[in-house]
N, CA, C and O atoms as CSV, one atom per row, in Angstrom:
chain,resi,resn,atom,element,x,y,z
A,1,UNK,N,N,5.788,12.391,-4.958
A,1,UNK,CA,C,5.075,11.164,-3.979
A,1,UNK,C,C,4.218,12.240,-4.122
A,1,UNK,O,O,4.677,13.343,-3.823
A,2,UNK,N,N,2.653,12.142,-4.659
A,2,UNK,CA,C,1.430,12.879,-4.575
A,2,UNK,C,C,0.529,12.672,-3.063
A,2,UNK,O,O,1.113,12.043,-2.180
A,3,UNK,N,N,-0.337,12.994,-2.883
A,3,UNK,CA,C,-1.322,12.607,-1.733
A,3,UNK,C,C,-1.453,11.327,-1.643
A,3,UNK,O,O,-1.931,10.705,-2.591
A,4,UNK,N,N,-0.993,10.594,-0.316
A,4,UNK,CA,C,-1.433,8.967,-0.268
A,4,UNK,C,C,-1.607,9.151,1.107
A,4,UNK,O,O,-2.036,10.105,1.755
A,5,UNK,N,N,-1.106,7.826,1.485
A,5,UNK,CA,C,-1.919,7.411,2.830
A,5,UNK,C,C,-0.912,7.649,3.241
A,5,UNK,O,O,-1.102,8.559,4.047
A,6,UNK,N,N,0.623,7.289,3.199
A,6,UNK,CA,C,1.904,7.235,3.559
A,6,UNK,C,C,2.073,8.751,4.160
A,6,UNK,O,O,2.493,8.897,5.308
A,7,UNK,N,N,1.772,9.731,3.442
A,7,UNK,CA,C,2.118,11.251,3.353
A,7,UNK,C,C,1.435,11.406,4.485
A,7,UNK,O,O,2.087,11.738,5.475
A,8,UNK,N,N,-0.259,11.176,4.639
A,8,UNK,CA,C,-1.437,11.825,5.047
A,8,UNK,C,C,-0.608,11.660,6.981
A,8,UNK,O,O,-0.515,12.511,7.865
A,9,UNK,N,N,-0.162,10.167,6.945
A,9,UNK,CA,C,-0.205,9.698,8.022
A,9,UNK,C,C,1.046,10.127,8.799
A,9,UNK,O,O,1.116,10.094,10.028
A,10,UNK,N,N,2.040,10.538,7.972
A,10,UNK,CA,C,3.213,11.391,8.138
A,10,UNK,C,C,2.785,12.810,8.966
A,10,UNK,O,O,3.230,13.300,10.004
A,11,UNK,N,N,1.906,13.169,8.197
A,11,UNK,CA,C,1.796,14.502,8.675
A,11,UNK,C,C,0.724,14.367,9.940
A,11,UNK,O,O,1.025,15.154,10.838
A,12,UNK,N,N,0.012,13.881,10.118
A,12,UNK,CA,C,-1.148,13.745,11.311
A,12,UNK,C,C,-0.493,13.164,12.672
A,12,UNK,O,O,-0.567,13.537,13.843
A,13,UNK,N,N,0.084,12.250,12.124
A,13,UNK,CA,C,1.027,11.449,13.575
A,13,UNK,C,C,2.324,12.316,13.826
A,13,UNK,O,O,3.244,11.832,14.487
A,14,UNK,N,N,2.415,13.708,13.258
A,14,UNK,CA,C,3.298,14.304,13.429
A,14,UNK,C,C,2.594,16.021,14.175
A,14,UNK,O,O,3.041,17.040,14.701
A,15,UNK,N,N,1.206,15.407,13.751
A,15,UNK,CA,C,0.555,16.930,14.658
A,15,UNK,C,C,-0.317,16.181,15.926
A,15,UNK,O,O,-1.034,16.837,16.682
A,16,UNK,N,N,-0.180,15.046,16.008
A,16,UNK,CA,C,-1.366,14.337,16.858
A,16,UNK,C,C,-0.628,13.367,18.255
A,16,UNK,O,O,0.419,12.813,17.919
A,17,UNK,N,N,-0.826,13.253,18.931
A,17,UNK,CA,C,-0.233,11.680,19.918
A,17,UNK,C,C,-0.954,10.608,19.670
A,17,UNK,O,O,-0.442,9.559,20.061
A,18,UNK,N,N,-2.193,10.511,19.035
A,18,UNK,CA,C,-3.097,9.737,18.555
A,18,UNK,C,C,-3.687,9.451,17.311
A,18,UNK,O,O,-3.890,10.344,16.490
A,19,UNK,N,N,-3.936,8.442,17.138
A,19,UNK,CA,C,-5.239,8.526,15.723
A,19,UNK,C,C,-5.670,6.939,15.815
A,19,UNK,O,O,-5.066,5.909,16.114
A,20,UNK,N,N,-7.454,7.357,15.278
A,20,UNK,CA,C,-8.101,6.047,15.159
A,20,UNK,C,C,-7.872,5.713,14.053
A,20,UNK,O,O,-7.667,6.765,13.448
A,21,UNK,N,N,-7.786,5.004,13.470
A,21,UNK,CA,C,-7.388,4.114,11.961
A,21,UNK,C,C,-8.029,2.576,11.582
A,21,UNK,O,O,-7.675,1.495,12.053
A,22,UNK,N,N,-8.955,2.810,10.699
A,22,UNK,CA,C,-9.872,1.737,10.272
A,22,UNK,C,C,-9.001,0.367,10.531
A,22,UNK,O,O,-7.790,0.534,10.384
A,23,UNK,N,N,-9.384,-0.851,10.863
A,23,UNK,CA,C,-8.843,-1.968,11.180
A,23,UNK,C,C,-9.177,-3.139,10.934
A,23,UNK,O,O,-8.613,-4.199,11.202
A,24,UNK,N,N,-10.794,-2.764,10.037
A,24,UNK,CA,C,-11.293,-3.976,9.437
A,24,UNK,C,C,-11.496,-4.232,7.810
A,24,UNK,O,O,-12.201,-5.084,7.269
A,25,UNK,N,N,-10.547,-3.094,7.128
A,25,UNK,CA,C,-10.370,-2.897,5.871
A,25,UNK,C,C,-9.029,-3.972,5.599
A,25,UNK,O,O,-8.118,-3.741,6.394
A,26,UNK,N,N,-8.803,-4.838,4.854
A,26,UNK,CA,C,-7.839,-5.730,4.384
A,26,UNK,C,C,-7.273,-5.465,3.290
A,26,UNK,O,O,-8.165,-5.123,2.514
A,27,UNK,N,N,-5.975,-5.419,2.634
A,27,UNK,CA,C,-5.104,-5.227,1.373
A,27,UNK,C,C,-4.291,-4.962,1.060
A,27,UNK,O,O,-3.702,-4.238,1.863
A,28,UNK,N,N,-3.606,-5.215,-0.127
A,28,UNK,CA,C,-2.145,-5.023,-0.267
A,28,UNK,C,C,-1.848,-3.475,-0.884
A,28,UNK,O,O,-2.280,-2.941,-1.906
A,29,UNK,N,N,-0.936,-2.981,0.155
A,29,UNK,CA,C,-0.502,-1.514,-0.314
A,29,UNK,C,C,0.826,-1.702,-1.238
A,29,UNK,O,O,1.834,-2.380,-1.034
A,30,UNK,N,N,0.427,-0.769,-2.445
A,30,UNK,CA,C,1.282,-1.193,-3.151
A,30,UNK,C,C,2.151,0.211,-3.723
A,30,UNK,O,O,1.365,1.067,-4.126
A,31,UNK,N,N,3.020,0.449,-3.790
A,31,UNK,CA,C,3.940,1.844,-4.101
A,31,UNK,C,C,3.820,1.945,-5.452
A,31,UNK,O,O,3.753,0.926,-6.140
A,32,UNK,N,N,3.774,3.288,-6.036
A,32,UNK,CA,C,3.658,3.659,-7.441
A,32,UNK,C,C,4.922,3.110,-8.131
A,32,UNK,O,O,4.845,2.867,-9.335
A,33,UNK,N,N,5.649,2.974,-7.719
A,33,UNK,CA,C,7.039,2.833,-8.439
A,33,UNK,C,C,7.192,1.619,-8.891
A,33,UNK,O,O,7.761,1.219,-9.906
A,34,UNK,N,N,6.375,0.795,-7.661
A,34,UNK,CA,C,6.348,-0.695,-7.954
A,34,UNK,C,C,5.154,-1.223,-9.308
A,34,UNK,O,O,5.279,-2.051,-10.211
A,35,UNK,N,N,4.212,-0.461,-8.985
A,35,UNK,CA,C,3.240,-0.587,-10.089
A,35,UNK,C,C,3.635,-0.112,-11.346
A,35,UNK,O,O,3.253,-0.784,-12.304
A,36,UNK,N,N,4.242,0.788,-11.550
A,36,UNK,CA,C,4.787,1.171,-12.959
A,36,UNK,C,C,5.973,0.096,-13.412
A,36,UNK,O,O,6.060,-0.262,-14.586
A,37,UNK,N,N,6.873,-0.386,-12.390
A,37,UNK,CA,C,7.670,-1.469,-13.043
A,37,UNK,C,C,7.197,-2.633,-13.634
A,37,UNK,O,O,7.643,-3.259,-14.596
A,38,UNK,N,N,5.822,-2.922,-12.624
A,38,UNK,CA,C,5.147,-4.067,-13.126
A,38,UNK,C,C,4.401,-3.784,-14.581
A,38,UNK,O,O,4.129,-4.646,-15.416
A,39,UNK,N,N,4.132,-2.319,-14.677
A,39,UNK,CA,C,3.226,-2.219,-15.795
A,39,UNK,C,C,4.311,-1.961,-17.073
A,39,UNK,O,O,3.626,-1.706,-18.064
A,40,UNK,N,N,5.494,-1.939,-17.351
A,40,UNK,CA,C,6.488,-1.718,-17.865
A,40,UNK,C,C,6.918,-3.183,-18.450
A,40,UNK,O,O,7.195,-3.323,-19.641
A,41,UNK,N,N,6.954,-4.403,-17.395
A,41,UNK,CA,C,7.253,-5.609,-17.727
A,41,UNK,C,C,5.800,-6.125,-18.373
A,41,UNK,O,O,5.951,-7.132,-19.064
A,42,UNK,N,N,4.453,-5.654,-18.292
A,42,UNK,CA,C,3.600,-6.467,-18.560
A,42,UNK,C,C,3.610,-5.887,-19.963
A,42,UNK,O,O,3.096,-6.570,-20.849
A,43,UNK,N,N,4.207,-4.544,-20.309
A,43,UNK,CA,C,3.710,-4.200,-21.516
A,43,UNK,C,C,4.840,-4.855,-22.855
A,43,UNK,O,O,4.646,-5.379,-23.951
A,44,UNK,N,N,6.140,-4.456,-21.993
A,44,UNK,CA,C,7.115,-5.923,-22.713
A,44,UNK,C,C,6.946,-6.910,-23.050
A,44,UNK,O,O,7.516,-7.378,-24.035
A,45,UNK,N,N,6.248,-7.433,-22.456
A,45,UNK,CA,C,5.757,-9.307,-22.337
A,45,UNK,C,C,4.762,-9.056,-23.384
A,45,UNK,O,O,5.268,-9.586,-24.373
A,46,UNK,N,N,3.669,-8.565,-23.726
A,46,UNK,CA,C,2.474,-8.414,-24.410
A,46,UNK,C,C,2.965,-8.272,-25.795
A,46,UNK,O,O,2.398,-9.000,-26.610
A,47,UNK,N,N,4.136,-7.292,-26.358
A,47,UNK,CA,C,4.098,-6.584,-27.319
A,47,UNK,C,C,4.606,-8.205,-27.882
A,47,UNK,O,O,3.812,-8.770,-28.634
A,48,UNK,N,N,5.954,-8.965,-27.510
A,48,UNK,CA,C,6.041,-9.985,-27.980
A,48,UNK,C,C,5.393,-11.538,-27.975
A,48,UNK,O,O,5.604,-12.546,-28.649
A,49,UNK,N,N,4.403,-11.168,-26.749
A,49,UNK,CA,C,3.339,-12.387,-26.455
A,49,UNK,C,C,1.904,-11.528,-26.272
A,49,UNK,O,O,1.613,-11.031,-25.184
A,50,UNK,N,N,1.118,-11.418,-27.347
A,50,UNK,CA,C,-0.325,-10.787,-27.096
A,50,UNK,C,C,-1.106,-11.592,-26.949
A,50,UNK,O,O,-2.281,-11.238,-26.854
A,51,UNK,N,N,-0.779,-12.910,-26.878
A,51,UNK,CA,C,-1.929,-13.863,-26.457
A,51,UNK,C,C,-1.938,-13.786,-25.088
A,51,UNK,O,O,-2.928,-14.459,-24.804
A,52,UNK,N,N,-1.499,-13.421,-24.134
A,52,UNK,CA,C,-1.118,-13.310,-22.657
A,52,UNK,C,C,-2.258,-12.412,-22.391
A,52,UNK,O,O,-2.958,-12.477,-21.381
A,53,UNK,N,N,-2.382,-11.691,-23.216
A,53,UNK,CA,C,-3.695,-10.305,-22.960
A,53,UNK,C,C,-4.507,-10.898,-21.866
A,53,UNK,O,O,-4.588,-12.121,-21.748
A,54,UNK,N,N,-5.109,-10.080,-21.064
A,54,UNK,CA,C,-6.342,-10.635,-20.286
A,54,UNK,C,C,-6.576,-9.535,-19.091
A,54,UNK,O,O,-6.479,-8.353,-19.419
A,55,UNK,N,N,-6.916,-9.890,-17.556
A,55,UNK,CA,C,-6.843,-9.364,-16.608
A,55,UNK,C,C,-6.164,-9.526,-15.862
A,55,UNK,O,O,-5.741,-10.679,-15.779
A,56,UNK,N,N,-5.682,-8.577,-14.946
A,56,UNK,CA,C,-4.651,-9.502,-14.127
A,56,UNK,C,C,-4.458,-8.548,-13.082
A,56,UNK,O,O,-4.274,-7.372,-13.396
A,57,UNK,N,N,-4.479,-8.955,-11.665
A,57,UNK,CA,C,-4.587,-8.396,-10.266
A,57,UNK,C,C,-2.727,-8.161,-9.939
A,57,UNK,O,O,-1.898,-9.016,-10.250
A,58,UNK,N,N,-2.476,-7.201,-9.452
A,58,UNK,CA,C,-1.183,-6.756,-8.530
A,58,UNK,C,C,-1.598,-5.889,-7.426
A,58,UNK,O,O,-2.451,-5.011,-7.287
A,59,UNK,N,N,-0.505,-6.556,-6.525
A,59,UNK,CA,C,-0.938,-5.353,-5.601
A,59,UNK,C,C,0.517,-6.050,-4.091
A,59,UNK,O,O,0.814,-7.241,-3.999
A,60,UNK,N,N,1.012,-5.142,-3.338
A,60,UNK,CA,C,1.627,-5.397,-2.378
A,60,UNK,C,C,1.516,-6.506,-1.483
A,60,UNK,O,O,0.444,-7.106,-1.403
A,61,UNK,N,N,2.448,-6.823,-0.841
A,61,UNK,CA,C,2.226,-7.852,0.199
A,61,UNK,C,C,3.431,-7.786,1.362
A,61,UNK,O,O,4.629,-7.781,1.081
A,62,UNK,N,N,2.887,-7.737,2.717
A,62,UNK,CA,C,1.513,-8.636,3.154
A,62,UNK,C,C,0.516,-8.237,3.019
A,62,UNK,O,O,0.533,-7.008,2.951
A,63,UNK,N,N,-0.475,-8.686,2.933
A,63,UNK,CA,C,-1.963,-7.807,3.457
A,63,UNK,C,C,-1.840,-7.639,4.416
A,63,UNK,O,O,-1.411,-8.463,5.224
A,64,UNK,N,N,-2.279,-6.167,4.723
A,64,UNK,CA,C,-2.448,-5.780,6.068
A,64,UNK,C,C,-3.878,-4.748,5.813
A,64,UNK,O,O,-4.558,-4.606,4.797
A,65,UNK,N,N,-3.974,-4.260,6.863
A,65,UNK,CA,C,-4.878,-3.320,7.918
A,65,UNK,C,C,-4.365,-1.945,7.670
A,65,UNK,O,O,-3.182,-1.651,7.840
A,66,UNK,N,N,-5.480,-0.917,7.174
A,66,UNK,CA,C,-4.894,0.122,7.643
A,66,UNK,C,C,-4.345,0.696,8.612
A,66,UNK,O,O,-3.512,1.570,8.373
A,67,UNK,N,N,-4.622,0.402,9.750
A,67,UNK,CA,C,-4.528,0.455,11.200
A,67,UNK,C,C,-2.930,-0.001,11.114
A,67,UNK,O,O,-2.027,0.834,11.155
A,68,UNK,N,N,-2.689,-1.456,10.988
A,68,UNK,CA,C,-1.293,-1.793,11.334
A,68,UNK,C,C,-0.189,-1.442,10.113
A,68,UNK,O,O,1.024,-1.650,10.151
A,69,UNK,N,N,-0.963,-0.852,9.029
A,69,UNK,CA,C,-0.115,-0.204,7.961
A,69,UNK,C,C,0.732,1.003,8.556
A,69,UNK,O,O,1.936,1.261,8.561
A,70,UNK,N,N,-0.550,1.715,9.122
A,70,UNK,CA,C,-0.109,2.981,9.780
A,70,UNK,C,C,0.924,3.009,11.228
A,70,UNK,O,O,1.683,3.960,11.418
A,71,UNK,N,N,0.850,2.030,12.039
A,71,UNK,CA,C,1.918,1.656,12.923
A,71,UNK,C,C,3.041,1.224,12.521
A,71,UNK,O,O,3.943,1.136,13.354
A,72,UNK,N,N,3.327,0.778,10.917
A,72,UNK,CA,C,4.325,0.531,10.554
A,72,UNK,C,C,4.900,1.766,10.254
A,72,UNK,O,O,6.007,1.890,10.778
A,73,UNK,N,N,4.380,3.124,9.317
A,73,UNK,CA,C,4.501,3.735,9.256
A,73,UNK,C,C,5.285,4.738,10.368
A,73,UNK,O,O,6.347,5.360,10.348
A,74,UNK,N,N,4.310,4.581,11.242
A,74,UNK,CA,C,4.932,5.367,12.328
A,74,UNK,C,C,6.625,4.947,12.898
A,74,UNK,O,O,7.689,5.550,12.756
A,75,UNK,N,N,6.238,3.472,13.674
A,75,UNK,CA,C,7.627,3.041,13.258
A,75,UNK,C,C,8.617,3.123,13.010
A,75,UNK,O,O,9.598,3.326,13.725
A,76,UNK,N,N,8.475,2.906,11.433
A,76,UNK,CA,C,9.430,3.369,10.381
A,76,UNK,C,C,9.874,4.776,10.331
A,76,UNK,O,O,10.994,4.913,9.839
A,77,UNK,N,N,9.359,5.714,10.665
A,77,UNK,CA,C,9.436,7.247,10.215
A,77,UNK,C,C,10.061,7.512,11.936
A,77,UNK,O,O,10.516,8.652,12.028
A,78,UNK,N,N,10.152,6.814,13.094
A,78,UNK,CA,C,10.175,6.847,14.513
A,78,UNK,C,C,9.210,8.343,14.675
A,78,UNK,O,O,9.835,9.401,14.741
A,79,UNK,N,N,7.675,8.367,14.732
A,79,UNK,CA,C,6.993,8.983,15.055
A,79,UNK,C,C,6.052,8.492,16.507
A,79,UNK,O,O,4.980,7.911,16.332
A,80,UNK,N,N,6.289,8.627,17.165
A,80,UNK,CA,C,5.638,8.372,18.432
A,80,UNK,C,C,4.134,8.687,18.306
A,80,UNK,O,O,3.594,9.544,19.007
A,81,UNK,N,N,3.494,7.968,17.398
A,81,UNK,CA,C,1.784,8.580,17.349
A,81,UNK,C,C,1.088,6.978,17.847
A,81,UNK,O,O,1.439,5.939,17.288
A,82,UNK,N,N,0.073,7.010,18.965
A,82,UNK,CA,C,-0.627,5.605,18.642
A,82,UNK,C,C,-1.724,5.686,18.320
A,82,UNK,O,O,-2.446,6.683,18.352
A,83,UNK,N,N,-2.114,3.968,17.754
A,83,UNK,CA,C,-3.010,4.016,17.227
A,83,UNK,C,C,-4.051,3.125,17.590
A,83,UNK,O,O,-3.884,1.914,17.736
A,84,UNK,N,N,-5.178,3.753,17.742
A,84,UNK,CA,C,-6.409,2.912,18.020
A,84,UNK,C,C,-7.391,2.495,16.997
A,84,UNK,O,O,-7.963,3.239,16.200
A,85,UNK,N,N,-7.581,0.563,17.173
A,85,UNK,CA,C,-8.288,0.416,15.964
A,85,UNK,C,C,-9.793,0.610,15.894
A,85,UNK,O,O,-10.618,0.290,16.751
A,86,UNK,N,N,-10.001,1.187,14.729
A,86,UNK,CA,C,-11.910,1.151,14.857
A,86,UNK,C,C,-12.286,0.281,13.546
A,86,UNK,O,O,-11.538,-0.248,12.724
A,87,UNK,N,N,-13.771,0.312,13.633
A,87,UNK,CA,C,-14.577,-0.431,12.552
A,87,UNK,C,C,-14.947,0.525,11.490
A,87,UNK,O,O,-15.249,1.697,11.710
A,88,UNK,N,N,-14.904,-0.088,10.212
A,88,UNK,CA,C,-15.215,1.155,8.945
A,88,UNK,C,C,-16.481,1.697,9.535
A,88,UNK,O,O,-16.634,2.897,9.311
A,89,UNK,N,N,-17.503,1.076,10.286
A,89,UNK,CA,C,-18.632,1.758,10.404
A,89,UNK,C,C,-18.436,2.996,11.448
A,89,UNK,O,O,-19.516,3.586,11.458
A,90,UNK,N,N,-17.539,3.634,12.316
A,90,UNK,CA,C,-17.088,4.455,12.952
A,90,UNK,C,C,-16.417,5.444,12.193
A,90,UNK,O,O,-16.016,6.535,12.600
A,91,UNK,N,N,-16.312,4.862,10.804
A,91,UNK,CA,C,-15.122,6.004,9.779
A,91,UNK,C,C,-16.378,6.421,8.835
A,91,UNK,O,O,-16.100,5.992,7.715
A,92,UNK,N,N,-17.331,6.913,8.812
A,92,UNK,CA,C,-18.244,7.062,7.325
A,92,UNK,C,C,-17.202,7.799,6.134
A,92,UNK,O,O,-16.303,8.610,6.355
A,93,UNK,N,N,-17.516,7.395,5.186
A,93,UNK,CA,C,-16.810,8.031,4.038
A,93,UNK,C,C,-18.070,8.048,3.168
A,93,UNK,O,O,-19.035,7.283,3.167
A,94,UNK,N,N,-17.756,9.287,2.320
A,94,UNK,CA,C,-18.814,9.377,0.661
A,94,UNK,C,C,-18.384,8.259,-0.113
A,94,UNK,O,O,-19.051,8.191,-1.145
A,95,UNK,N,N,-17.608,7.438,-0.028
A,95,UNK,CA,C,-17.469,6.325,-0.961
A,95,UNK,C,C,-17.498,5.251,-0.212
A,95,UNK,O,O,-16.765,5.518,0.740
A,96,UNK,N,N,-17.955,4.089,-0.070
A,96,UNK,CA,C,-18.112,2.848,0.601
A,96,UNK,C,C,-16.920,1.884,0.056
A,96,UNK,O,O,-16.533,1.432,-1.022
A,97,UNK,N,N,-16.530,1.833,1.563
A,97,UNK,CA,C,-14.697,0.756,1.119
A,97,UNK,C,C,-15.256,-0.888,1.197
A,97,UNK,O,O,-16.237,-1.306,1.812
A,98,UNK,N,N,-14.778,-1.262,0.787
A,98,UNK,CA,C,-14.644,-2.712,0.830
A,98,UNK,C,C,-13.722,-3.194,2.037
A,98,UNK,O,O,-12.688,-2.539,2.174
A,99,UNK,N,N,-13.943,-4.264,2.955
A,99,UNK,CA,C,-13.403,-4.562,4.323
A,99,UNK,C,C,-12.353,-5.707,3.285
A,99,UNK,O,O,-11.281,-5.910,3.855
A,100,UNK,N,N,-12.463,-6.381,2.054
A,100,UNK,CA,C,-11.606,-7.547,1.904
A,100,UNK,C,C,-11.049,-7.139,0.158
A,100,UNK,O,O,-11.515,-7.639,-0.866
A,101,UNK,N,N,-9.934,-6.092,0.248
A,101,UNK,CA,C,-10.136,-5.878,-1.332
A,101,UNK,C,C,-8.447,-6.310,-1.792
A,101,UNK,O,O,-7.669,-5.695,-2.521
A,102,UNK,N,N,-8.294,-7.400,-1.165
A,102,UNK,CA,C,-7.268,-8.562,-1.469
A,102,UNK,C,C,-7.257,-8.874,-2.593
A,102,UNK,O,O,-8.338,-8.925,-3.181
A,103,UNK,N,N,-5.685,-9.287,-3.489
A,103,UNK,CA,C,-6.193,-9.494,-4.948
A,103,UNK,C,C,-5.400,-10.570,-4.704
A,103,UNK,O,O,-4.556,-10.693,-3.816
A,104,UNK,N,N,-5.716,-11.322,-5.525
A,104,UNK,CA,C,-5.489,-12.716,-5.918
A,104,UNK,C,C,-4.648,-12.647,-7.457
A,104,UNK,O,O,-5.061,-12.618,-8.616
A,105,UNK,N,N,-2.966,-12.636,-6.717
A,105,UNK,CA,C,-2.091,-12.041,-7.939
A,105,UNK,C,C,-1.337,-13.181,-8.497
A,105,UNK,O,O,-0.218,-12.875,-8.908
A,106,UNK,N,N,-1.766,-14.760,-8.644
A,106,UNK,CA,C,-0.891,-15.824,-9.015
A,106,UNK,C,C,-1.016,-15.761,-10.252
A,106,UNK,O,O,-0.057,-16.360,-10.740
A,107,UNK,N,N,-1.864,-15.249,-11.263
A,107,UNK,CA,C,-1.885,-15.403,-12.889
A,107,UNK,C,C,-0.979,-14.233,-13.314
A,107,UNK,O,O,-0.275,-14.326,-14.320
A,108,UNK,N,N,-0.999,-13.309,-12.668
A,108,UNK,CA,C,0.010,-11.760,-12.956
A,108,UNK,C,C,1.744,-13.075,-13.125
A,108,UNK,O,O,2.553,-13.402,-13.993
A,109,UNK,N,N,1.414,-13.414,-11.477
A,109,UNK,CA,C,3.042,-14.121,-11.516
A,109,UNK,C,C,3.218,-14.989,-12.732
A,109,UNK,O,O,4.085,-14.816,-13.588
A,110,UNK,N,N,2.465,-15.775,-12.724
A,110,UNK,CA,C,2.530,-16.878,-13.898
A,110,UNK,C,C,2.699,-16.419,-15.135
A,110,UNK,O,O,3.755,-16.637,-15.729
A,111,UNK,N,N,1.824,-15.817,-15.620
A,111,UNK,CA,C,1.987,-15.211,-17.164
A,111,UNK,C,C,3.590,-14.917,-17.100
A,111,UNK,O,O,4.477,-15.645,-17.547
A,112,UNK,N,N,3.785,-13.253,-16.212
A,112,UNK,CA,C,4.635,-12.222,-16.312
A,112,UNK,C,C,5.918,-12.518,-15.445
A,112,UNK,O,O,6.946,-12.152,-16.016
A,113,UNK,N,N,6.068,-12.961,-14.488
A,113,UNK,CA,C,7.065,-13.269,-13.696
A,113,UNK,C,C,7.264,-12.433,-12.387
A,113,UNK,O,O,8.293,-12.220,-11.744
A,114,UNK,N,N,5.979,-12.023,-12.184
A,114,UNK,CA,C,6.160,-10.596,-11.479
A,114,UNK,C,C,5.658,-11.203,-9.961
A,114,UNK,O,O,4.627,-11.874,-9.947
A,115,UNK,N,N,6.337,-10.982,-8.787
A,115,UNK,CA,C,5.684,-11.483,-7.774
A,115,UNK,C,C,5.276,-10.237,-6.832
A,115,UNK,O,O,5.766,-9.110,-6.901
A,116,UNK,N,N,4.486,-10.584,-6.124
A,116,UNK,CA,C,4.120,-8.996,-5.057
A,116,UNK,C,C,5.471,-8.437,-4.352
A,116,UNK,O,O,6.308,-9.018,-3.660
A,117,UNK,N,N,5.372,-7.125,-4.775
A,117,UNK,CA,C,6.469,-6.364,-4.331
A,117,UNK,C,C,5.846,-6.482,-2.578
A,117,UNK,O,O,4.652,-6.598,-2.303
A,118,UNK,N,N,6.834,-6.426,-1.680
A,118,UNK,CA,C,6.949,-6.158,-0.218
A,118,UNK,C,C,6.878,-4.863,-0.325
A,118,UNK,O,O,7.663,-4.107,-0.895
A,119,UNK,N,N,5.596,-4.546,0.426
A,119,UNK,CA,C,5.296,-2.858,0.285
A,119,UNK,C,C,6.186,-2.317,1.924
A,119,UNK,O,O,6.026,-1.142,2.252
A,120,UNK,N,N,6.932,-3.090,2.696
A,120,UNK,CA,C,7.441,-2.465,3.615
A,120,UNK,C,C,8.753,-2.368,2.950
A,120,UNK,O,O,9.514,-2.185,3.901
A,121,UNK,N,N,9.382,-2.383,2.004
A,121,UNK,CA,C,10.500,-1.921,1.308
A,121,UNK,C,C,10.017,-0.846,0.628
A,121,UNK,O,O,10.401,0.243,1.055
A,122,UNK,N,N,9.155,-0.841,-0.474
A,122,UNK,CA,C,8.427,0.295,-0.964
A,122,UNK,C,C,8.815,1.574,-0.006
A,122,UNK,O,O,9.559,2.526,-0.236
A,123,UNK,N,N,7.873,1.174,1.396
A,123,UNK,CA,C,7.843,2.231,2.188
A,123,UNK,C,C,9.081,2.756,2.869
A,123,UNK,O,O,9.094,3.870,3.392
A,124,UNK,N,N,10.118,1.950,2.861
A,124,UNK,CA,C,11.492,2.306,3.019
A,124,UNK,C,C,11.813,3.120,2.231
A,124,UNK,O,O,12.210,4.207,2.652
A,125,UNK,N,N,11.743,2.841,0.704
A,125,UNK,CA,C,12.258,3.912,-0.326
A,125,UNK,C,C,11.526,5.810,0.006
A,125,UNK,O,O,11.884,6.969,-0.205
A,126,UNK,N,N,10.315,5.052,0.644
A,126,UNK,CA,C,9.525,6.573,0.284
A,126,UNK,C,C,9.782,7.261,1.360
A,126,UNK,O,O,9.718,8.488,1.300
A,127,UNK,N,N,10.180,6.503,2.758
A,127,UNK,CA,C,10.567,7.160,3.562
A,127,UNK,C,C,12.113,8.024,3.534
A,127,UNK,O,O,12.383,9.110,4.049
A,128,UNK,N,N,12.659,7.444,3.030
A,128,UNK,CA,C,13.859,7.483,2.559
A,128,UNK,C,C,13.982,9.030,1.737
A,128,UNK,O,O,14.726,9.949,2.081
A,129,UNK,N,N,13.107,9.028,0.651
A,129,UNK,CA,C,12.628,10.123,-0.549
A,129,UNK,C,C,11.918,11.307,0.282
A,129,UNK,O,O,11.810,12.349,-0.364
A,130,UNK,N,N,11.452,11.336,1.496
A,130,UNK,CA,C,11.046,11.684,2.338
A,130,UNK,C,C,11.798,12.126,3.377
A,130,UNK,O,O,11.038,12.538,4.253
A,131,UNK,N,N,12.744,12.216,3.634
A,131,UNK,CA,C,13.940,12.703,4.628
A,131,UNK,C,C,13.228,12.059,5.512
A,131,UNK,O,O,12.496,12.914,6.009
A,132,UNK,N,N,13.032,11.118,5.964
A,132,UNK,CA,C,12.316,10.231,7.228
A,132,UNK,C,C,13.131,9.082,7.826
A,132,UNK,O,O,13.704,8.348,7.021
A,133,UNK,N,N,13.256,8.834,9.119
A,133,UNK,CA,C,13.453,9.434,10.414
A,133,UNK,C,C,13.938,11.083,10.030
A,133,UNK,O,O,14.860,11.326,9.252
A,134,UNK,N,N,13.418,11.760,10.484
A,134,UNK,CA,C,14.059,13.634,10.961
A,134,UNK,C,C,14.766,12.970,11.989
A,134,UNK,O,O,14.603,12.084,12.828
A,135,UNK,N,N,15.942,14.067,11.422
A,135,UNK,CA,C,17.277,13.728,12.992
A,135,UNK,C,C,16.709,14.544,14.144
A,135,UNK,O,O,17.281,14.553,15.235
């Protein structure tokens, strides 16, 4: 697990009692393992059915904000860090981030039978691998 939001929240949550996190950017967090599994399924299907090639979307479900995602991370890791919602305008970044990065994954499900994975299950797997919650 390289640098990612989960690891950043675990580190910051252990260092601080409270964080302000963007609450108006909504999307579907997606684990690398789930992305890899989807890519393999799609590749295998395209070998036998090349007519299904095209542009498809894939993301985790349910959609959530960064702030709510952080709350679930802290809860699952048993880290007592409070989260205060802030708008994107209060957290300037060099790259402008969209408020709505939700993806319509219905075509991916129809063509390849791949449903949106529940990111909370992915989070549980990641936390287990990172040995959280700590005893």
